[in-house]
BALOBA-1460 file (C-alpha; in Angstrom, 3 decimals):
// residues 322
<rec num="1" residu="m" x="-11.107" y="29.606" z="16.607"/>
<rec num="2" residu="a" x="-8.056" y="27.477" z="16.025"/>
<rec num="3" residu="d" x="-7.168" y="26.524" z="12.692"/>
<rec num="4" residu="t" x="-7.962" y="22.991" z="11.471"/>
<rec num="5" residu="e" x="-5.302" y="20.718" z="11.344"/>
<rec num="6" residu="i" x="-4.526" y="19.479" z="8.108"/>
<rec num="7" residu="y" x="-3.028" y="15.926" z="7.447"/>
<rec num="8" residu="d" x="-0.374" y="14.840" z="4.760"/>
<rec num="9" residu="l" x="-2.119" y="11.594" z="4.793"/>
<rec num="10" residu="i" x="-5.343" y="10.116" z="6.454"/>
<rec num="11" residu="a" x="-5.346" y="6.328" z="5.460"/>
<rec num="12" residu="f" x="-8.951" y="4.448" z="5.866"/>
<rec num="13" residu="g" x="-9.392" y="0.756" z="5.879"/>
<rec num="14" residu="r" x="-7.225" y="-2.420" z="7.725"/>
<rec num="15" residu="s" x="-5.150" y="-2.788" z="10.761"/>
<rec num="16" residu="c" x="-4.276" y="-6.107" z="11.862"/>
<rec num="17" residu="v" x="-1.277" y="-7.692" z="13.982"/>
<rec num="18" residu="d" x="1.274" y="-9.596" z="11.982"/>
<rec num="19" residu="f" x="2.757" y="-12.605" z="13.472"/>
<rec num="20" residu="t" x="6.077" y="-12.771" z="11.283"/>
<rec num="21" residu="y" x="8.268" y="-15.710" z="11.329"/>
<rec num="22" residu="l" x="11.834" y="-16.243" z="9.463"/>
<rec num="23" residu="v" x="12.347" y="-19.857" z="8.760"/>
<rec num="24" residu="e" x="14.958" y="-22.029" z="7.118"/>
<rec num="25" residu="p" x="14.624" y="-22.227" z="3.349"/>
<rec num="26" residu="g" x="13.712" y="-24.898" z="1.113"/>
<rec num="27" residu="q" x="11.434" y="-26.928" z="3.145"/>
<rec num="28" residu="e" x="9.616" y="-29.885" z="2.016"/>
<rec num="29" residu="q" x="5.680" y="-30.507" z="2.709"/>
<rec num="30" residu="s" x="4.758" y="-32.521" z="6.091"/>
<rec num="31" residu="s" x="8.177" y="-31.410" z="7.313"/>
<rec num="32" residu="k" x="9.518" y="-29.620" z="10.253"/>
<rec num="33" residu="a" x="11.656" y="-26.450" z="10.780"/>
<rec num="34" residu="p" x="12.961" y="-24.350" z="13.230"/>
<rec num="35" residu="i" x="11.832" y="-20.788" z="13.598"/>
<rec num="36" residu="m" x="14.904" y="-18.481" z="13.123"/>
<rec num="37" residu="k" x="13.361" y="-15.131" z="14.304"/>
<rec num="38" residu="e" x="9.840" y="-13.795" z="14.925"/>
<rec num="39" residu="i" x="8.258" y="-10.784" z="15.342"/>
<rec num="40" residu="v" x="4.778" y="-9.683" z="16.363"/>
<rec num="41" residu="s" x="3.942" y="-5.840" z="14.883"/>
<rec num="42" residu="g" x="1.354" y="-3.953" z="13.236"/>
<rec num="43" residu="g" x="0.372" y="-4.717" z="10.000"/>
<rec num="44" residu="g" x="-2.310" y="-3.932" z="7.103"/>
<rec num="45" residu="q" x="-2.320" y="-1.480" z="4.137"/>
<rec num="46" residu="a" x="-4.252" y="1.495" z="5.667"/>
<rec num="47" residu="a" x="-1.933" y="1.182" z="8.999"/>
<rec num="48" residu="t" x="1.322" y="0.840" z="7.440"/>
<rec num="49" residu="s" x="0.584" y="3.693" z="5.124"/>
<rec num="50" residu="a" x="0.067" y="6.050" z="7.968"/>
<rec num="51" residu="v" x="3.102" y="4.771" z="9.721"/>
<rec num="52" residu="i" x="5.413" y="5.293" z="6.545"/>
<rec num="53" residu="v" x="3.927" y="8.863" z="6.398"/>
<rec num="54" residu="s" x="4.917" y="9.695" z="9.960"/>
<rec num="55" residu="l" x="8.468" y="8.169" z="9.405"/>
<rec num="56" residu="l" x="9.078" y="10.295" z="6.738"/>
<rec num="57" residu="g" x="8.154" y="13.254" z="8.766"/>
<rec num="58" residu="g" x="4.618" y="13.857" z="7.596"/>
<rec num="59" residu="n" x="1.269" y="14.491" z="9.579"/>
<rec num="60" residu="s" x="-0.902" y="11.534" z="9.190"/>
<rec num="61" residu="a" x="-3.634" y="9.762" z="10.638"/>
<rec num="62" residu="y" x="-5.348" y="6.321" z="10.954"/>
<rec num="63" residu="v" x="-9.154" y="5.522" z="10.580"/>
<rec num="64" residu="g" x="-10.363" y="2.142" z="11.074"/>
<rec num="65" residu="n" x="-11.578" y="-0.307" z="13.823"/>
<rec num="66" residu="l" x="-9.979" y="-1.959" z="16.642"/>
<rec num="67" residu="g" x="-10.951" y="-4.515" z="18.965"/>
<rec num="68" residu="w" x="-10.776" y="-4.547" z="22.844"/>
<rec num="69" residu="d" x="-8.567" y="-7.125" z="23.110"/>
<rec num="70" residu="d" x="-4.726" y="-7.645" z="23.443"/>
<rec num="71" residu="g" x="-4.045" y="-6.996" z="19.534"/>
<rec num="72" residu="g" x="-6.212" y="-3.681" z="19.367"/>
<rec num="73" residu="m" x="-4.183" y="-2.571" z="22.577"/>
<rec num="74" residu="l" x="-0.679" y="-3.320" z="20.946"/>
<rec num="75" residu="l" x="-1.869" y="-1.860" z="17.827"/>
<rec num="76" residu="l" x="-2.970" y="1.584" z="19.621"/>
<rec num="77" residu="k" x="0.408" y="1.856" z="21.338"/>
<rec num="78" residu="e" x="2.217" y="1.431" z="18.037"/>
<rec num="79" residu="f" x="0.563" y="4.039" z="16.287"/>
<rec num="80" residu="r" x="1.260" y="6.240" z="19.434"/>
<rec num="81" residu="r" x="4.502" y="5.234" z="19.334"/>
<rec num="82" residu="f" x="5.036" y="6.180" z="15.742"/>
<rec num="83" residu="g" x="3.088" y="9.319" z="16.215"/>
<rec num="84" residu="v" x="-0.074" y="8.483" z="14.416"/>
<rec num="85" residu="d" x="-3.018" y="10.464" z="14.984"/>
<rec num="86" residu="c" x="-5.809" y="7.901" z="15.811"/>
<rec num="87" residu="r" x="-8.580" y="10.298" z="16.985"/>
<rec num="88" residu="w" x="-10.953" y="8.655" z="14.589"/>
<rec num="89" residu="v" x="-10.197" y="4.879" z="15.327"/>
<rec num="90" residu="e" x="-13.366" y="3.182" z="16.424"/>
<rec num="91" residu="r" x="-13.608" y="0.139" z="18.625"/>
<rec num="92" residu="p" x="-16.869" y="-1.569" z="17.917"/>
<rec num="93" residu="h" x="-18.344" y="-4.051" z="20.661"/>
<rec num="94" residu="k" x="-17.765" y="-7.699" z="19.568"/>
<rec num="95" residu="f" x="-14.948" y="-6.590" z="16.908"/>
<rec num="96" residu="l" x="-12.022" y="-8.616" z="16.969"/>
<rec num="97" residu="t" x="-8.649" y="-7.381" z="15.704"/>
<rec num="98" residu="p" x="-7.751" y="-9.132" z="12.926"/>
<rec num="99" residu="k" x="-4.170" y="-11.287" z="12.649"/>
<rec num="100" residu="a" x="-2.165" y="-12.651" z="9.918"/>
<rec num="101" residu="i" x="0.729" y="-15.036" z="9.945"/>
<rec num="102" residu="v" x="3.687" y="-14.369" z="7.958"/>
<rec num="103" residu="i" x="5.909" y="-16.790" z="6.797"/>
<rec num="104" residu="v" x="9.124" y="-15.636" z="5.363"/>
<rec num="105" residu="d" x="11.914" y="-17.079" z="3.261"/>
<rec num="106" residu="p" x="15.137" y="-15.625" z="4.354"/>
<rec num="107" residu="l" x="16.953" y="-16.290" z="0.869"/>
<rec num="108" residu="s" x="14.643" y="-14.262" z="-1.324"/>
<rec num="109" residu="g" x="12.501" y="-12.321" z="1.275"/>
<rec num="110" residu="h" x="9.370" y="-14.016" z="-0.152"/>
<rec num="111" residu="r" x="6.448" y="-14.555" z="1.796"/>
<rec num="112" residu="k" x="3.352" y="-16.587" z="2.182"/>
<rec num="113" residu="i" x="0.844" y="-14.235" z="4.235"/>
<rec num="114" residu="y" x="-2.097" y="-16.256" z="5.837"/>
<rec num="115" residu="y" x="-4.704" y="-13.406" z="7.189"/>
<rec num="116" residu="q" x="-8.189" y="-13.443" z="8.856"/>
<rec num="117" residu="p" x="-11.020" y="-12.359" z="6.339"/>
<rec num="118" residu="k" x="-13.077" y="-9.161" z="6.779"/>
<rec num="119" residu="q" x="-15.448" y="-9.555" z="9.620"/>
<rec num="120" residu="d" x="-18.795" y="-9.095" z="8.361"/>
<rec num="121" residu="h" x="-21.256" y="-6.003" z="9.748"/>
<rec num="122" residu="f" x="-18.194" y="-4.011" z="10.675"/>
<rec num="123" residu="s" x="-17.544" y="-1.415" z="7.823"/>
<rec num="124" residu="c" x="-14.795" y="1.033" z="8.066"/>
<rec num="125" residu="p" x="-15.542" y="4.463" z="9.784"/>
<rec num="126" residu="l" x="-16.174" y="7.036" z="7.212"/>
<rec num="127" residu="p" x="-15.906" y="10.409" z="9.604"/>
<rec num="128" residu="e" x="-16.807" y="13.476" z="7.403"/>
<rec num="129" residu="e" x="-14.429" y="15.782" z="9.307"/>
<rec num="130" residu="a" x="-11.448" y="13.782" z="8.429"/>
<rec num="131" residu="i" x="-12.466" y="13.490" z="4.785"/>
<rec num="132" residu="k" x="-12.044" y="17.346" z="4.796"/>
<rec num="133" residu="q" x="-8.845" y="17.781" z="6.867"/>
<rec num="134" residu="c" x="-6.456" y="15.759" z="4.663"/>
<rec num="135" residu="k" x="-3.876" y="16.664" z="1.482"/>
<rec num="136" residu="t" x="-4.170" y="12.985" z="0.243"/>
<rec num="137" residu="l" x="-6.203" y="10.055" z="1.444"/>
<rec num="138" residu="i" x="-6.051" y="6.610" z="0.814"/>
<rec num="139" residu="l" x="-9.207" y="4.629" z="0.845"/>
<rec num="140" residu="d" x="-10.190" y="1.182" z="2.329"/>
<rec num="141" residu="p" x="-9.966" y="-1.350" z="-0.792"/>
<rec num="142" residu="e" x="-13.412" y="-2.672" z="0.349"/>
<rec num="143" residu="i" x="-15.059" y="0.607" z="0.581"/>
<rec num="144" residu="s" x="-18.936" y="0.121" z="-0.780"/>
<rec num="145" residu="l" x="-20.461" y="2.523" z="-3.444"/>
<rec num="146" residu="e" x="-22.514" y="4.019" z="-1.115"/>
<rec num="147" residu="d" x="-19.529" y="4.873" z="1.057"/>
<rec num="148" residu="l" x="-17.647" y="6.190" z="-1.803"/>
<rec num="149" residu="q" x="-20.415" y="8.592" z="-2.843"/>
<rec num="150" residu="k" x="-19.931" y="10.336" z="0.688"/>
<rec num="151" residu="v" x="-16.287" y="10.615" z="0.122"/>
<rec num="152" residu="k" x="-16.975" y="12.393" z="-3.337"/>
<rec num="153" residu="n" x="-19.470" y="14.738" z="-1.673"/>
<rec num="154" residu="w" x="-17.253" y="15.469" z="1.254"/>
<rec num="155" residu="k" x="-13.970" y="15.312" z="-0.083"/>
<rec num="156" residu="k" x="-12.185" y="19.145" z="-0.932"/>
<rec num="157" residu="p" x="-11.296" y="19.480" z="-4.561"/>
<rec num="158" residu="e" x="-7.588" y="19.792" z="-4.062"/>
<rec num="159" residu="s" x="-7.422" y="16.806" z="-2.087"/>
<rec num="160" residu="l" x="-6.141" y="13.825" z="-3.608"/>
<rec num="161" residu="v" x="-7.487" y="10.358" z="-3.795"/>
<rec num="162" residu="i" x="-4.936" y="7.180" z="-4.289"/>
<rec num="163" residu="y" x="-6.284" y="4.019" z="-4.776"/>
<rec num="164" residu="d" x="-4.441" y="0.586" z="-4.184"/>
<rec num="165" residu="a" x="-6.065" y="-1.711" z="-6.608"/>
<rec num="166" residu="e" x="-4.917" y="-5.565" z="-6.690"/>
<rec num="167" residu="r" x="-8.031" y="-7.608" z="-7.092"/>
<rec num="168" residu="h" x="-11.654" y="-7.286" z="-7.881"/>
<rec num="169" residu="r" x="-13.639" y="-5.213" z="-5.105"/>
<rec num="170" residu="p" x="-16.762" y="-3.743" z="-4.754"/>
<rec num="171" residu="a" x="-15.907" y="-0.400" z="-5.916"/>
<rec num="172" residu="l" x="-13.192" y="-1.062" z="-8.191"/>
<rec num="173" residu="d" x="-15.092" y="0.018" z="-11.482"/>
<rec num="174" residu="a" x="-15.981" y="3.215" z="-9.444"/>
<rec num="175" residu="m" x="-12.598" y="3.830" z="-8.099"/>
<rec num="176" residu="k" x="-11.210" y="3.698" z="-11.966"/>
<rec num="177" residu="e" x="-13.085" y="6.829" z="-12.762"/>
<rec num="178" residu="f" x="-13.106" y="8.590" z="-9.403"/>
<rec num="179" residu="a" x="-9.296" y="8.456" z="-8.004"/>
<rec num="180" residu="d" x="-6.540" y="10.711" z="-8.676"/>
<rec num="181" residu="f" x="-4.193" y="7.773" z="-8.904"/>
<rec num="182" residu="f" x="-4.972" y="4.208" z="-9.703"/>
<rec num="183" residu="i" x="-1.725" y="2.698" z="-8.469"/>
<rec num="184" residu="a" x="-2.003" y="-1.005" z="-8.973"/>
<rec num="185" residu="s" x="-0.314" y="-4.461" z="-8.389"/>
<rec num="186" residu="e" x="0.131" y="-6.364" z="-11.307"/>
<rec num="187" residu="t" x="-2.303" y="-8.795" z="-10.477"/>
<rec num="188" residu="i" x="-4.892" y="-6.331" z="-11.707"/>
<rec num="189" residu="l" x="-3.880" y="-7.578" z="-14.863"/>
<rec num="190" residu="d" x="-4.874" y="-10.979" z="-14.016"/>
<rec num="191" residu="v" x="-8.232" y="-10.335" z="-12.359"/>
<rec num="192" residu="n" x="-9.994" y="-11.591" z="-15.708"/>
<rec num="193" residu="s" x="-8.429" y="-15.116" z="-16.782"/>
<rec num="194" residu="k" x="-10.109" y="-15.027" z="-20.148"/>
<rec num="195" residu="i" x="-8.632" y="-12.271" z="-21.499"/>
<rec num="196" residu="s" x="-4.659" y="-11.643" z="-21.631"/>
<rec num="197" residu="r" x="-2.792" y="-9.092" z="-19.875"/>
<rec num="198" residu="e" x="-2.307" y="-6.870" z="-23.067"/>
<rec num="199" residu="i" x="-6.101" y="-6.812" z="-23.755"/>
<rec num="200" residu="a" x="-6.610" y="-6.103" z="-19.630"/>
<rec num="201" residu="l" x="-4.149" y="-3.094" z="-19.886"/>
<rec num="202" residu="k" x="-5.813" y="-1.592" z="-22.733"/>
<rec num="203" residu="n" x="-8.970" y="-1.747" z="-20.724"/>
<rec num="204" residu="l" x="-7.604" y="-0.366" z="-17.873"/>
<rec num="205" residu="l" x="-5.992" y="2.724" z="-20.131"/>
<rec num="206" residu="q" x="-9.419" y="3.317" z="-21.289"/>
<rec num="207" residu="d" x="-11.350" y="3.223" z="-17.905"/>
<rec num="208" residu="v" x="-9.154" y="4.634" z="-15.688"/>
<rec num="209" residu="s" x="-9.521" y="8.589" z="-15.405"/>
<rec num="210" residu="g" x="-6.538" y="9.350" z="-13.229"/>
<rec num="211" residu="e" x="-2.856" y="8.499" z="-13.193"/>
<rec num="212" residu="l" x="-2.220" y="5.060" z="-14.022"/>
<rec num="213" residu="v" x="0.905" y="3.308" z="-12.726"/>
<rec num="214" residu="i" x="1.063" y="-0.755" z="-12.154"/>
<rec num="215" residu="t" x="3.686" y="-2.254" z="-10.147"/>
<rec num="216" residu="f" x="5.944" y="-5.416" z="-10.768"/>
<rec num="217" residu="g" x="7.747" y="-6.150" z="-7.677"/>
<rec num="218" residu="e" x="11.489" y="-6.724" z="-8.684"/>
<rec num="219" residu="n" x="10.768" y="-5.314" z="-12.060"/>
<rec num="220" residu="g" x="9.796" y="-1.964" z="-10.658"/>
<rec num="221" residu="s" x="7.019" y="-0.135" z="-11.822"/>
<rec num="222" residu="i" x="5.421" y="1.824" z="-14.703"/>
<rec num="223" residu="w" x="3.681" y="5.082" z="-15.343"/>
<rec num="224" residu="w" x="1.372" y="5.873" z="-18.296"/>
<rec num="225" residu="k" x="2.096" y="9.538" z="-19.284"/>
<rec num="226" residu="d" x="-0.905" y="10.670" z="-20.892"/>
<rec num="227" residu="k" x="-2.289" y="7.261" z="-21.128"/>
<rec num="228" residu="i" x="0.056" y="6.532" z="-24.293"/>
<rec num="229" residu="k" x="3.478" y="6.920" z="-23.086"/>
<rec num="230" residu="p" x="4.660" y="4.170" z="-20.535"/>
<rec num="231" residu="i" x="7.784" y="5.255" z="-18.453"/>
<rec num="232" residu="h" x="9.365" y="2.690" z="-16.695"/>
<rec num="233" residu="i" x="11.052" y="3.200" z="-13.166"/>
<rec num="234" residu="p" x="13.469" y="0.218" z="-12.169"/>
<rec num="235" residu="s" x="13.430" y="-1.157" z="-8.564"/>
<rec num="236" residu="i" x="16.716" y="-0.685" z="-6.543"/>
<rec num="237" residu="p" x="18.708" y="-3.728" z="-5.698"/>
<rec num="238" residu="f" x="19.698" y="-3.752" z="-2.448"/>
<rec num="239" residu="n" x="22.382" y="-6.476" z="-1.592"/>
<rec num="240" residu="h" x="20.212" y="-8.206" z="1.089"/>
<rec num="241" residu="i" x="16.571" y="-8.680" z="0.654"/>
<rec num="242" residu="c" x="15.198" y="-9.569" z="3.901"/>
<rec num="243" residu="d" x="10.984" y="-9.434" z="3.704"/>
<rec num="244" residu="t" x="9.112" y="-8.256" z="0.855"/>
<rec num="245" residu="t" x="5.848" y="-8.075" z="3.239"/>
<rec num="246" residu="g" x="4.112" y="-4.377" z="2.960"/>
<rec num="247" residu="a" x="6.439" y="-3.001" z="0.349"/>
<rec num="248" residu="g" x="3.503" y="-2.050" z="-1.921"/>
<rec num="249" residu="d" x="2.209" y="-0.460" z="1.078"/>
<rec num="250" residu="v" x="5.001" y="1.472" z="1.879"/>
<rec num="251" residu="f" x="5.355" y="2.413" z="-2.236"/>
<rec num="252" residu="h" x="1.850" y="3.983" z="-1.790"/>
<rec num="253" residu="a" x="2.278" y="5.918" z="1.237"/>
<rec num="254" residu="s" x="5.646" y="7.281" z="-0.036"/>
<rec num="255" residu="f" x="4.072" y="8.437" z="-3.027"/>
<rec num="256" residu="a" x="1.213" y="10.012" z="-1.170"/>
<rec num="257" residu="y" x="3.778" y="11.903" z="0.872"/>
<rec num="258" residu="f" x="5.941" y="12.956" z="-1.844"/>
<rec num="259" residu="y" x="4.005" y="13.921" z="-4.936"/>
<rec num="260" residu="p" x="1.912" y="16.913" z="-3.189"/>
<rec num="261" residu="q" x="5.221" y="18.545" z="-2.501"/>
<rec num="262" residu="s" x="6.850" y="18.511" z="-5.945"/>
<rec num="263" residu="k" x="3.919" y="17.893" z="-8.042"/>
<rec num="264" residu="d" x="6.246" y="15.570" z="-10.432"/>
<rec num="265" residu="m" x="5.295" y="12.152" z="-11.175"/>
<rec num="266" residu="i" x="8.971" y="10.827" z="-11.983"/>
<rec num="267" residu="l" x="10.339" y="12.299" z="-8.795"/>
<rec num="268" residu="a" x="7.530" y="10.827" z="-6.399"/>
<rec num="269" residu="l" x="7.559" y="7.223" z="-8.229"/>
<rec num="270" residu="k" x="11.545" y="7.378" z="-7.996"/>
<rec num="271" residu="c" x="10.892" y="8.582" z="-4.157"/>
<rec num="272" residu="a" x="8.363" y="5.730" z="-3.499"/>
<rec num="273" residu="t" x="10.766" y="3.282" z="-5.226"/>
<rec num="274" residu="y" x="13.325" y="3.850" z="-2.861"/>
<rec num="275" residu="c" x="11.547" y="3.927" z="0.254"/>
<rec num="276" residu="a" x="9.711" y="0.397" z="-1.030"/>
<rec num="277" residu="s" x="12.946" y="-1.208" z="-1.843"/>
<rec num="278" residu="l" x="14.541" y="-0.225" z="1.264"/>
<rec num="279" residu="s" x="11.600" y="-1.459" z="3.395"/>
<rec num="280" residu="t" x="12.656" y="-4.713" z="1.922"/>
<rec num="281" residu="t" x="15.769" y="-5.086" z="3.768"/>
<rec num="282" residu="l" x="14.024" y="-5.027" z="7.239"/>
<rec num="283" residu="l" x="11.758" y="-7.784" z="8.715"/>
<rec num="284" residu="g" x="8.257" y="-6.203" z="8.854"/>
<rec num="285" residu="t" x="7.253" y="-2.462" z="8.436"/>
<rec num="286" residu="r" x="7.549" y="-1.154" z="12.219"/>
<rec num="287" residu="q" x="11.175" y="-0.496" z="12.427"/>
<rec num="288" residu="k" x="12.210" y="3.038" z="13.027"/>
<rec num="289" residu="v" x="14.363" y="4.070" z="9.990"/>
<rec num="290" residu="n" x="15.461" y="7.232" z="8.471"/>
<rec num="291" residu="y" x="13.874" y="6.774" z="5.256"/>
<rec num="292" residu="k" x="15.177" y="10.046" z="3.985"/>
<rec num="293" residu="e" x="19.042" y="9.768" z="5.109"/>
<rec num="294" residu="e" x="19.930" y="8.744" z="1.703"/>
<rec num="295" residu="l" x="16.945" y="9.277" z="-0.471"/>
<rec num="296" residu="e" x="18.290" y="12.249" z="-2.552"/>
<rec num="297" residu="c" x="21.710" y="10.691" z="-3.333"/>
<rec num="298" residu="t" x="19.610" y="7.467" z="-4.215"/>
<rec num="299" residu="v" x="17.021" y="8.946" z="-6.383"/>
<rec num="300" residu="n" x="19.261" y="10.841" z="-8.121"/>
<rec num="301" residu="k" x="20.840" y="7.514" z="-9.416"/>
<rec num="302" residu="i" x="17.491" y="6.022" z="-10.782"/>
<rec num="303" residu="k" x="17.362" y="6.177" z="-14.311"/>
<rec num="304" residu="e" x="13.564" y="6.181" z="-16.107"/>
<rec num="305" residu="t" x="13.451" y="4.564" z="-19.275"/>
<rec num="306" residu="d" x="10.746" y="5.520" z="-22.077"/>
<rec num="307" residu="l" x="9.252" y="1.954" z="-23.464"/>
<rec num="308" residu="n" x="8.744" y="1.894" z="-27.190"/>
<rec num="309" residu="e" x="7.296" y="-1.744" z="-26.441"/>
<rec num="310" residu="l" x="5.960" y="-3.353" z="-23.468"/>
<rec num="311" residu="p" x="8.484" y="-5.986" z="-21.864"/>
<rec num="312" residu="s" x="7.983" y="-9.700" z="-21.726"/>
<rec num="313" residu="w" x="7.609" y="-9.537" z="-17.986"/>
<rec num="314" residu="l" x="4.440" y="-7.360" z="-17.872"/>
<rec num="315" residu="l" x="2.816" y="-9.555" z="-20.662"/>
<rec num="316" residu="r" x="3.509" y="-12.894" z="-18.554"/>
<rec num="317" residu="r" x="0.653" y="-13.674" z="-16.490"/>
<rec num="318" residu="n" x="1.031" y="-14.306" z="-12.619"/>
<rec num="319" residu="p" x="1.200" y="-18.207" z="-12.229"/>
<rec num="320" residu="k" x="-0.832" y="-17.806" z="-9.676"/>
<rec num="321" residu="y" x="-3.959" y="-16.747" z="-11.868"/>
<rec num="322" residu="q" x="-3.144" y="-19.222" z="-14.642"/>
């Protein structure tokens, strides 16, 4: 009997077609502006994670739904081009491959995303076989409590679970207890508008059982070692920022790939920081880039800092939630 194939990462969740437009900056409301550049490519947290691990040289698989439409065909071809295993992809009758419109400011790389919401009655596939064949898995943020229990029953003890948290989800509280790595966007601190970020952070440190990491965009990330020692990893200031879309997904995927190799949190976070920062110099996340070419020399230059007090940019609430 042949040995069971073990994947560096299996990503469960959303895939979509991104229509990305680079437009002239500084436009007023109700104005017209020319499109400077456009690309059509795959997007979505889980799909991007699987592609990035493959680009890093790992063995990855994507598990999710695709439609029998042009978008579904585009994504399948793209997965195959990047070497992502799609054996567990399902194509339900009447499922429409989601689309997103991404408007990018070429000066800052900041973007606005307009996405189609989740379709009712189409939950992410959850094959037991896949759960048992991975070193690391990234779960669909929309996973139900019922499906999460299945993962708990099927997962091998040595397999690692990474959870991408950015806002309230059905299984958010359960994932705080279950995930080995709770890697959240800073927006997780703004979910409850009635409390300060400082209190929200204190609650997270009490509720999260695994390692807690929070990303802060251009301000880098912070890992709370032993839940009491905040360590800051700065971002890398590349000269030209083109598009920040998917940088968080690249961060999660890169961490998922590098951590099992070294079991070193600081090193894995630095590698993830480099890959995420490099991705912002590109339009979209589907360009064939050698993420490892300058990885080692750049990572060796990144200096982490033990924080004696929380920085002001951490405590400052995101204006979107004020």
